[in-house]
ROKEMI-660472 format. One record per atom (N, C-alpha, C): atom name; x, y, z. Coordinates in steps of 0.001 Angstrom, whole numbers, padded with zeros to 6 digits. Layout:
! residues N
{site:CA; px:X; py:Y; pz:Z}
...
END
This chain:
! residues 142
{site:N; px:018302; py:000859; pz:-010195}
{site:CA; px:017084; py:001470; pz:-009674}
{site:C; px:015976; py:000421; pz:-009512}
{site:N; px:015909; py:-000510; pz:-010456}
{site:CA; px:014885; py:-001550; pz:-010377}
{site:C; px:015018; py:-002350; pz:-009087}
{site:N; px:016239; py:-002706; pz:-008735}
{site:CA; px:016466; py:-003481; pz:-007513}
{site:C; px:015986; py:-002708; pz:-006286}
{site:N; px:016262; py:-001420; pz:-006253}
{site:CA; px:015842; py:-000586; pz:-005123}
{site:C; px:014316; py:-000537; pz:-005036}
{site:N; px:013650; py:-000327; pz:-006172}
{site:CA; px:012184; py:-000235; pz:-006178}
{site:C; px:011556; py:-001565; pz:-005759}
{site:N; px:012078; py:-002673; pz:-006270}
{site:CA; px:011535; py:-003980; pz:-005880}
{site:C; px:011750; py:-004238; pz:-004388}
{site:N; px:012916; py:-003844; pz:-003874}
{site:CA; px:013178; py:-004021; pz:-002442}
{site:C; px:012232; py:-003148; pz:-001615}
{site:N; px:012050; py:-001888; pz:-002026}
{site:CA; px:011122; py:-001005; pz:-001313}
{site:C; px:009692; py:-001545; pz:-001361}
{site:N; px:009278; py:-002042; pz:-002523}
{site:CA; px:007946; py:-002639; pz:-002640}
{site:C; px:007794; py:-003815; pz:-001684}
{site:N; px:008807; py:-004678; pz:-001658}
{site:CA; px:008757; py:-005858; pz:-000790}
{site:C; px:008608; py:-005439; pz:000666}
{site:N; px:009415; py:-004480; pz:001082}
{site:CA; px:009373; py:-004019; pz:002472}
{site:C; px:008037; py:-003345; pz:002777}
{site:N; px:007582; py:-002437; pz:001896}
{site:CA; px:006353; py:-001692; pz:002171}
{site:C; px:005137; py:-002616; pz:002210}
{site:N; px:005014; py:-003498; pz:001216}
{site:CA; px:003885; py:-004432; pz:001223}
{site:C; px:003997; py:-005396; pz:002400}
{site:N; px:005231; py:-005776; pz:002758}
{site:CA; px:005425; py:-006643; pz:003924}
{site:C; px:005010; py:-005964; pz:005219}
{site:N; px:005345; py:-004685; pz:005347}
{site:CA; px:004920; py:-003928; pz:006531}
{site:C; px:003393; py:-003798; pz:006578}
{site:N; px:002788; py:-003603; pz:005418}
{site:CA; px:001325; py:-003504; pz:005368}
{site:C; px:000691; py:-004836; pz:005785}
{site:N; px:001268; py:-005952; pz:005316}
{site:CA; px:000779; py:-007261; pz:005757}
{site:C; px:000868; py:-007365; pz:007273}
{site:N; px:002010; py:-006978; pz:007828}
{site:CA; px:002211; py:-007062; pz:009273}
{site:C; px:001181; py:-006219; pz:010030}
{site:N; px:000955; py:-004996; pz:009546}
{site:CA; px:000006; py:-004114; pz:010229}
{site:C; px:-001420; py:-004640; pz:010121}
{site:N; px:-001855; py:-004998; pz:008921}
{site:CA; px:-003251; py:-005391; pz:008724}
{site:C; px:-003552; py:-006801; pz:009220}
{site:N; px:-002634; py:-007735; pz:009076}
{site:CA; px:-002894; py:-009123; pz:009457}
{site:C; px:-002421; py:-009404; pz:010887}
{site:N; px:-001157; py:-009126; pz:011138}
{site:CA; px:-000565; py:-009493; pz:012422}
{site:C; px:-000945; py:-008517; pz:013550}
{site:N; px:-001128; py:-007256; pz:013208}
{site:CA; px:-001406; py:-006222; pz:014208}
{site:C; px:-002734; py:-005529; pz:013909}
{site:N; px:-003695; py:-006287; pz:013442}
{site:CA; px:-004977; py:-005736; pz:013020}
{site:C; px:-005708; py:-004937; pz:014086}
{site:N; px:-005579; py:-005338; pz:015325}
{site:CA; px:-006257; py:-004614; pz:016414}
{site:C; px:-005660; py:-003217; pz:016577}
{site:N; px:-004356; py:-003110; pz:016452}
{site:CA; px:-003725; py:-001793; pz:016544}
{site:C; px:-004188; py:-000907; pz:015395}
{site:N; px:-004196; py:-001462; pz:014179}
{site:CA; px:-004660; py:-000691; pz:013029}
{site:C; px:-006102; py:-000241; pz:013233}
{site:N; px:-006945; py:-001150; pz:013677}
{site:CA; px:-008360; py:-000823; pz:013869}
{site:C; px:-008533; py:000290; pz:014903}
{site:N; px:-007733; py:000275; pz:015946}
{site:CA; px:-007827; py:001331; pz:016963}
{site:C; px:-007378; py:002683; pz:016423}
{site:N; px:-006492; py:002680; pz:015454}
{site:CA; px:-006072; py:003931; pz:014827}
{site:C; px:-007225; py:004523; pz:014017}
{site:N; px:-007983; py:003657; pz:013381}
{site:CA; px:-009032; py:004106; pz:012462}
{site:C; px:-010379; py:004311; pz:013153}
{site:N; px:-010719; py:003461; pz:014111}
{site:CA; px:-012032; py:003526; pz:014761}
{site:C; px:-011962; py:004450; pz:015976}
{site:N; px:-012813; py:005484; pz:016014}
{site:CA; px:-012822; py:006387; pz:017179}
{site:C; px:-013176; py:005626; pz:018465}
{site:N; px:-012675; py:006111; pz:019578}
{site:CA; px:-012894; py:005452; pz:020875}
{site:C; px:-014365; py:005135; pz:021145}
{site:N; px:-015245; py:006074; pz:020810}
{site:CA; px:-016662; py:005885; pz:021130}
{site:C; px:-017322; py:004741; pz:020350}
{site:N; px:-016630; py:004207; pz:019333}
{site:CA; px:-017199; py:003110; pz:018544}
{site:C; px:-016448; py:001794; pz:018746}
{site:N; px:-015502; py:001769; pz:019633}
{site:CA; px:-014688; py:000561; pz:019819}
{site:C; px:-015402; py:-000549; pz:020559}
{site:N; px:-016479; py:-000240; pz:021265}
{site:CA; px:-017245; py:-001270; pz:021964}
{site:C; px:-018374; py:-001819; pz:021110}
{site:N; px:-018377; py:-001489; pz:019830}
{site:CA; px:-019400; py:-001967; pz:018901}
{site:C; px:-018776; py:-003015; pz:017981}
{site:N; px:-019577; py:-003698; pz:017196}
{site:CA; px:-019034; py:-004692; pz:016252}
{site:C; px:-018125; py:-004085; pz:015179}
{site:N; px:-018100; py:-002767; pz:015084}
{site:CA; px:-017285; py:-002103; pz:014066}
{site:C; px:-015811; py:-002470; pz:014225}
{site:N; px:-015308; py:-002480; pz:015435}
{site:CA; px:-013897; py:-002762; pz:015670}
{site:C; px:-013536; py:-004169; pz:015197}
{site:N; px:-014302; py:-005166; pz:015616}
{site:CA; px:-014015; py:-006556; pz:015219}
{site:C; px:-014177; py:-006744; pz:013712}
{site:N; px:-015161; py:-006061; pz:013129}
{site:CA; px:-015360; py:-006143; pz:011675}
{site:C; px:-014145; py:-005599; pz:010944}
{site:N; px:-013628; py:-004475; pz:011411}
{site:CA; px:-012459; py:-003874; pz:010775}
{site:C; px:-011223; py:-004744; pz:010966}
{site:N; px:-011072; py:-005356; pz:012128}
{site:CA; px:-009922; py:-006239; pz:012365}
{site:C; px:-009942; py:-007387; pz:011360}
{site:N; px:-011101; py:-008010; pz:011169}
{site:CA; px:-011192; py:-009124; pz:010220}
{site:C; px:-011061; py:-008644; pz:008780}
{site:N; px:-011588; py:-007479; pz:008467}
{site:CA; px:-011431; py:-006907; pz:007130}
{site:C; px:-009963; py:-006581; pz:006866}
{site:N; px:-009265; py:-006158; pz:007895}
{site:CA; px:-007845; py:-005868; pz:007770}
{site:C; px:-007048; py:-007101; pz:007383}
{site:N; px:-007445; py:-008249; pz:007876}
{site:CA; px:-006759; py:-009495; pz:007493}
{site:C; px:-006939; py:-009773; pz:006007}
{site:N; px:-008106; py:-009463; pz:005503}
{site:CA; px:-008369; py:-009603; pz:004065}
{site:C; px:-007397; py:-008715; pz:003287}
{site:N; px:-007268; py:-007470; pz:003711}
{site:CA; px:-006350; py:-006528; pz:003087}
{site:C; px:-004899; py:-006982; pz:003292}
{site:N; px:-004606; py:-007509; pz:004456}
{site:CA; px:-003266; py:-008025; pz:004726}
{site:C; px:-002876; py:-009143; pz:003786}
{site:N; px:-003824; py:-009987; pz:003437}
{site:CA; px:-003553; py:-011073; pz:002492}
{site:C; px:-003130; py:-010551; pz:001129}
{site:N; px:-003788; py:-009513; pz:000654}
{site:CA; px:-003396; py:-008916; pz:-000619}
{site:C; px:-001989; py:-008324; pz:-000528}
{site:N; px:-001695; py:-007671; pz:000585}
{site:CA; px:-000372; py:-007089; pz:000757}
{site:C; px:000704; py:-008164; pz:000842}
{site:N; px:000391; py:-009297; pz:001467}
{site:CA; px:001339; py:-010406; pz:001512}
{site:C; px:001628; py:-010907; pz:000100}
{site:N; px:000590; py:-011018; pz:-000713}
{site:CA; px:000784; py:-011479; pz:-002090}
{site:C; px:001683; py:-010520; pz:-002870}
{site:N; px:001468; py:-009223; pz:-002714}
{site:CA; px:002312; py:-008241; pz:-003405}
{site:C; px:003739; py:-008254; pz:-002858}
{site:N; px:003904; py:-008440; pz:-001558}
{site:CA; px:005250; py:-008536; pz:-000977}
{site:C; px:005974; py:-009752; pz:-001535}
{site:N; px:005290; py:-010888; pz:-001573}
{site:CA; px:005897; py:-012113; pz:-002096}
{site:C; px:006239; py:-011963; pz:-003576}
{site:N; px:005337; py:-011384; pz:-004354}
{site:CA; px:005599; py:-011168; pz:-005787}
{site:C; px:006851; py:-010312; pz:-005970}
{site:N; px:006943; py:-009212; pz:-005232}
{site:CA; px:008097; py:-008336; pz:-005375}
{site:C; px:009377; py:-009013; pz:-004904}
{site:N; px:009310; py:-009810; pz:-003858}
{site:CA; px:010493; py:-010550; pz:-003397}
{site:C; px:010930; py:-011553; pz:-004466}
{site:N; px:009983; py:-012249; pz:-005058}
{site:CA; px:010324; py:-013202; pz:-006121}
{site:C; px:010935; py:-012484; pz:-007323}
{site:N; px:010371; py:-011336; pz:-007687}
{site:CA; px:010929; py:-010552; pz:-008795}
{site:C; px:012319; py:-010042; pz:-008453}
{site:N; px:012500; py:-009598; pz:-007222}
{site:CA; px:013787; py:-009066; pz:-006775}
{site:C; px:014901; py:-010090; pz:-006963}
{site:N; px:014615; py:-011337; pz:-006636}
{site:CA; px:015644; py:-012370; pz:-006697}
{site:C; px:015645; py:-013166; pz:-007998}
{site:N; px:014787; py:-012781; pz:-008940}
{site:CA; px:014721; py:-013473; pz:-010228}
{site:C; px:014558; py:-012484; pz:-011375}
{site:N; px:015297; py:-011403; pz:-011327}
{site:CA; px:015145; py:-010354; pz:-012327}
{site:C; px:015450; py:-010832; pz:-013745}
{site:N; px:016298; py:-011825; pz:-013887}
{site:CA; px:016676; py:-012304; pz:-015226}
{site:C; px:015527; py:-013006; pz:-015946}
{site:N; px:014488; py:-013380; pz:-015223}
{site:CA; px:013338; py:-014032; pz:-015868}
{site:C; px:012558; py:-013082; pz:-016767}
{site:N; px:012754; py:-011778; pz:-016557}
{site:CA; px:012040; py:-010767; pz:-017332}
{site:C; px:013059; py:-009847; pz:-018008}
{site:N; px:013597; py:-010277; pz:-019161}
{site:CA; px:014656; py:-009496; pz:-019805}
{site:C; px:014160; py:-008276; pz:-020595}
{site:N; px:012879; py:-008211; pz:-020874}
{site:CA; px:012351; py:-007132; pz:-021711}
{site:C; px:011840; py:-005959; pz:-020870}
{site:N; px:012124; py:-004748; pz:-021337}
{site:CA; px:011647; py:-003551; pz:-020643}
{site:C; px:010127; py:-003500; pz:-020571}
{site:N; px:009448; py:-003963; pz:-021635}
{site:CA; px:007982; py:-003964; pz:-021633}
{site:C; px:007429; py:-004834; pz:-020500}
{site:N; px:008108; py:-005933; pz:-020201}
{site:CA; px:007670; py:-006806; pz:-019119}
{site:C; px:007764; py:-006075; pz:-017774}
{site:N; px:008883; py:-005380; pz:-017551}
{site:CA; px:009052; py:-004639; pz:-016302}
{site:C; px:008070; py:-003486; pz:-016219}
{site:N; px:007795; py:-002871; pz:-017349}
{site:CA; px:006831; py:-001769; pz:-017365}
{site:C; px:005469; py:-002250; pz:-016872}
{site:N; px:005068; py:-003396; pz:-017345}
{site:CA; px:003764; py:-003954; pz:-016958}
{site:C; px:003733; py:-004322; pz:-015472}
{site:N; px:004766; py:-004991; pz:-015005}
{site:CA; px:004816; py:-005395; pz:-013596}
{site:C; px:004857; py:-004188; pz:-012663}
{site:N; px:005661; py:-003198; pz:-013010}
{site:CA; px:005757; py:-001999; pz:-012175}
{site:C; px:004477; py:-001174; pz:-012217}
{site:N; px:003811; py:-001157; pz:-013367}
{site:CA; px:002522; py:-000448; pz:-013455}
{site:C; px:001499; py:-001099; pz:-012526}
{site:N; px:001516; py:-002425; pz:-012457}
{site:CA; px:000617; py:-003122; pz:-011532}
{site:C; px:000891; py:-002749; pz:-010084}
{site:N; px:002157; py:-002638; pz:-009733}
{site:CA; px:002512; py:-002220; pz:-008362}
{site:C; px:002119; py:-000769; pz:-008113}
{site:N; px:002287; py:000081; pz:-009130}
{site:CA; px:001882; py:001485; pz:-008992}
{site:C; px:000381; py:001581; pz:-008727}
{site:N; px:-000381; py:000760; pz:-009408}
{site:CA; px:-001835; py:000745; pz:-009196}
{site:C; px:-002160; py:000279; pz:-007779}
{site:N; px:-001467; py:-000753; pz:-007304}
{site:CA; px:-001709; py:-001242; pz:-005941}
{site:C; px:-001431; py:-000145; pz:-004914}
{site:N; px:-000302; py:000531; pz:-005048}
{site:CA; px:000011; py:001633; pz:-004129}
{site:C; px:-000984; py:002775; pz:-004311}
{site:N; px:-001325; py:003055; pz:-005552}
{site:CA; px:-002225; py:004172; pz:-005853}
{site:C; px:-003601; py:004000; pz:-005268}
{site:N; px:-004126; py:002785; pz:-005291}
{site:CA; px:-005463; py:002576; pz:-004727}
{site:C; px:-005459; py:002816; pz:-003228}
{site:N; px:-004354; py:002470; pz:-002563}
{site:CA; px:-004254; py:002711; pz:-001125}
{site:C; px:-004159; py:004204; pz:-000834}
{site:N; px:-003470; py:004932; pz:-001704}
{site:CA; px:-003376; py:006386; pz:-001554}
{site:C; px:-004714; py:007053; pz:-001838}
{site:N; px:-005333; py:006667; pz:-002946}
{site:CA; px:-006544; py:007363; pz:-003403}
{site:C; px:-007712; py:007238; pz:-002433}
{site:N; px:-007803; py:006139; pz:-001705}
{site:CA; px:-008907; py:005982; pz:-000756}
{site:C; px:-008797; py:007007; pz:000366}
{site:N; px:-007589; py:007458; pz:000649}
{site:CA; px:-007388; py:008431; pz:001715}
{site:C; px:-007587; py:009879; pz:001276}
{site:N; px:-007584; py:010143; pz:-000033}
{site:CA; px:-007703; py:011531; pz:-000504}
{site:C; px:-009009; py:012179; pz:-000046}
{site:N; px:-010190; py:011586; pz:-000322}
{site:CA; px:-011419; py:012242; pz:000138}
{site:C; px:-011515; py:012335; pz:001662}
{site:N; px:-010948; py:011357; pz:002358}
{site:CA; px:-010956; py:011394; pz:003823}
{site:C; px:-010106; py:012570; pz:004305}
{site:N; px:-008928; py:012735; pz:003712}
{site:CA; px:-008049; py:013848; pz:004096}
{site:C; px:-008699; py:015190; pz:003773}
{site:N; px:-009399; py:015276; pz:002662}
{site:CA; px:-010093; py:016523; pz:002299}
{site:C; px:-011178; py:016835; pz:003327}
{site:N; px:-011931; py:015818; pz:003722}
{site:CA; px:-012977; py:016023; pz:004739}
{site:C; px:-012370; py:016387; pz:006092}
{site:N; px:-011159; py:015884; pz:006378}
{site:CA; px:-010466; py:016227; pz:007632}
{site:C; px:-010254; py:017725; pz:007741}
{site:N; px:-010028; py:018380; pz:006624}
{site:CA; px:-009756; py:019824; pz:006636}
{site:C; px:-010958; py:020622; pz:007140}
{site:N; px:-012168; py:020043; pz:006995}
{site:CA; px:-013365; py:020735; pz:007482}
{site:C; px:-013913; py:020088; pz:008754}
{site:N; px:-013073; py:019277; pz:009407}
{site:CA; px:-013462; py:018675; pz:010677}
{site:C; px:-014174; py:017344; pz:010546}
{site:N; px:-014287; py:016800; pz:009329}
{site:CA; px:-014980; py:015525; pz:009123}
{site:C; px:-014009; py:014416; pz:008766}
{site:N; px:-014531; py:013452; pz:008035}
{site:CA; px:-013724; py:012310; pz:007623}
{site:C; px:-013987; py:011122; pz:008516}
{site:N; px:-013961; py:009953; pz:007912}
{site:CA; px:-014236; py:008722; pz:008643}
{site:C; px:-013132; py:008433; pz:009665}
{site:N; px:-011887; py:008732; pz:009292}
{site:CA; px:-010755; py:008612; pz:010199}
{site:C; px:-009836; py:009804; pz:009969}
{site:N; px:-008936; py:010013; pz:010886}
{site:CA; px:-008007; py:011133; pz:010788}
{site:C; px:-006767; py:010717; pz:010006}
{site:N; px:-006421; py:011511; pz:008999}
{site:CA; px:-005203; py:011268; pz:008235}
{site:C; px:-004095; py:012095; pz:008901}
{site:N; px:-003590; py:011516; pz:009990}
{site:CA; px:-002502; py:012140; pz:010747}
{site:C; px:-001705; py:011020; pz:011394}
{site:N; px:-000525; py:011345; pz:011906}
{site:CA; px:000306; py:010331; pz:012542}
{site:C; px:000630; py:009195; pz:011591}
{site:N; px:000371; py:007960; pz:012020}
{site:CA; px:000662; py:006782; pz:011206}
{site:C; px:-000111; py:006806; pz:009890}
{site:N; px:-001370; py:007236; pz:009933}
{site:CA; px:-002169; py:007275; pz:008704}
{site:C; px:-001597; py:008275; pz:007703}
{site:N; px:-001088; py:009391; pz:008162}
{site:CA; px:-000451; py:010363; pz:007270}
{site:C; px:000820; py:009774; pz:006671}
{site:N; px:001597; py:009074; pz:007489}
{site:CA; px:002802; py:008407; pz:006990}
{site:C; px:002441; py:007393; pz:005897}
{site:N; px:001408; py:006590; pz:006133}
{site:CA; px:000955; py:005616; pz:005139}
{site:C; px:000493; py:006333; pz:003878}
{site:N; px:-000271; py:007381; pz:004040}
{site:CA; px:-000808; py:008188; pz:002935}
{site:C; px:000332; py:008710; pz:002050}
{site:N; px:001330; py:009340; pz:002665}
{site:CA; px:002449; py:009926; pz:001924}
{site:C; px:003320; py:008841; pz:001295}
{site:N; px:003568; py:007764; pz:002028}
{site:CA; px:004409; py:006691; pz:001500}
{site:C; px:003730; py:005989; pz:000332}
{site:N; px:002425; py:005732; pz:000425}
{site:CA; px:001726; py:005109; pz:-000707}
{site:C; px:001774; py:005997; pz:-001943}
{site:N; px:001639; py:007311; pz:-001761}
{site:CA; px:001763; py:008217; pz:-002907}
{site:C; px:003171; py:008131; pz:-003491}
{site:N; px:004177; py:008170; pz:-002626}
{site:CA; px:005566; py:008116; pz:-003083}
{site:C; px:005861; py:006816; pz:-003825}
{site:N; px:005371; py:005709; pz:-003281}
{site:CA; px:005602; py:004413; pz:-003922}
{site:C; px:004850; py:004317; pz:-005252}
{site:N; px:003654; py:004886; pz:-005317}
{site:CA; px:002904; py:004923; pz:-006575}
{site:C; px:003705; py:005695; pz:-007620}
{site:N; px:004206; py:006871; pz:-007237}
{site:CA; px:004961; py:007705; pz:-008171}
{site:C; px:006260; py:007019; pz:-008594}
{site:N; px:006952; py:006401; pz:-007655}
{site:CA; px:008209; py:005722; pz:-007955}
{site:C; px:007996; py:004555; pz:-008918}
{site:N; px:007023; py:003715; pz:-008620}
{site:CA; px:006721; py:002577; pz:-009497}
{site:C; px:006205; py:003044; pz:-010849}
{site:N; px:005325; py:004043; pz:-010835}
{site:CA; px:004775; py:004562; pz:-012081}
{site:C; px:005831; py:005225; pz:-012943}
{site:N; px:006718; py:005988; pz:-012321}
{site:CA; px:007792; py:006631; pz:-013062}
{site:C; px:008737; py:005620; pz:-013688}
{site:N; px:009104; py:004584; pz:-012930}
{site:CA; px:009991; py:003554; pz:-013474}
{site:C; px:009282; py:002747; pz:-014555}
{site:N; px:007993; py:002495; pz:-014369}
{site:CA; px:007217; py:001799; pz:-015405}
{site:C; px:007207; py:002614; pz:-016690}
{site:N; px:007012; py:003920; pz:-016584}
{site:CA; px:007012; py:004803; pz:-017757}
{site:C; px:008392; py:004795; pz:-018423}
{site:N; px:009446; py:004821; pz:-017606}
{site:CA; px:010817; py:004771; pz:-018139}
{site:C; px:011025; py:003499; pz:-018952}
{site:N; px:010655; py:002366; pz:-018384}
{site:CA; px:010817; py:001093; pz:-019110}
{site:C; px:009925; py:001042; pz:-020341}
{site:N; px:008781; py:001672; pz:-020284}
{site:CA; px:007858; py:001659; pz:-021425}
{site:C; px:008420; py:002440; pz:-022608}
{site:N; px:009069; py:003589; pz:-022332}
{site:CA; px:009574; py:004411; pz:-023432}
{site:C; px:011008; py:004064; pz:-023857}
{site:N; px:011700; py:003269; pz:-023029}
{site:CA; px:013064; py:002850; pz:-023366}
{site:C; px:013009; py:001564; pz:-024162}
{site:N; px:013623; py:001568; pz:-025362}
{site:CA; px:013587; py:000346; pz:-026189}
{site:C; px:014362; py:-000806; pz:-025577}
END
């Protein structure tokens, strides 16, 4: 199960790097309404996305290194800590969308949590739960 979770983390964080860094304009167009795309908001978000992409690249690289060097961490407590850190990373991405999604229900929200954003929202929650659950398992298993 650990190998699967590390591989999923690597892929998900890698995809996030690709979207935010390599395809930042596409991401920004998903988030910024058409009427605001001719303002500095779009370019600001594109550059901010690269900042976020850098963090995702670091998490992708960390998970790839862990995936191929699992023997370096023989203790369950070590894996619990590493997986908890990944759960937090996924969780922060999920949690930022919760109030936006709630506001969407009443016609508001800074961006729409639908389509790709809904997929990201659900996947980040799933990855948070998967990493957190495995971290808890390693924490309680001697």
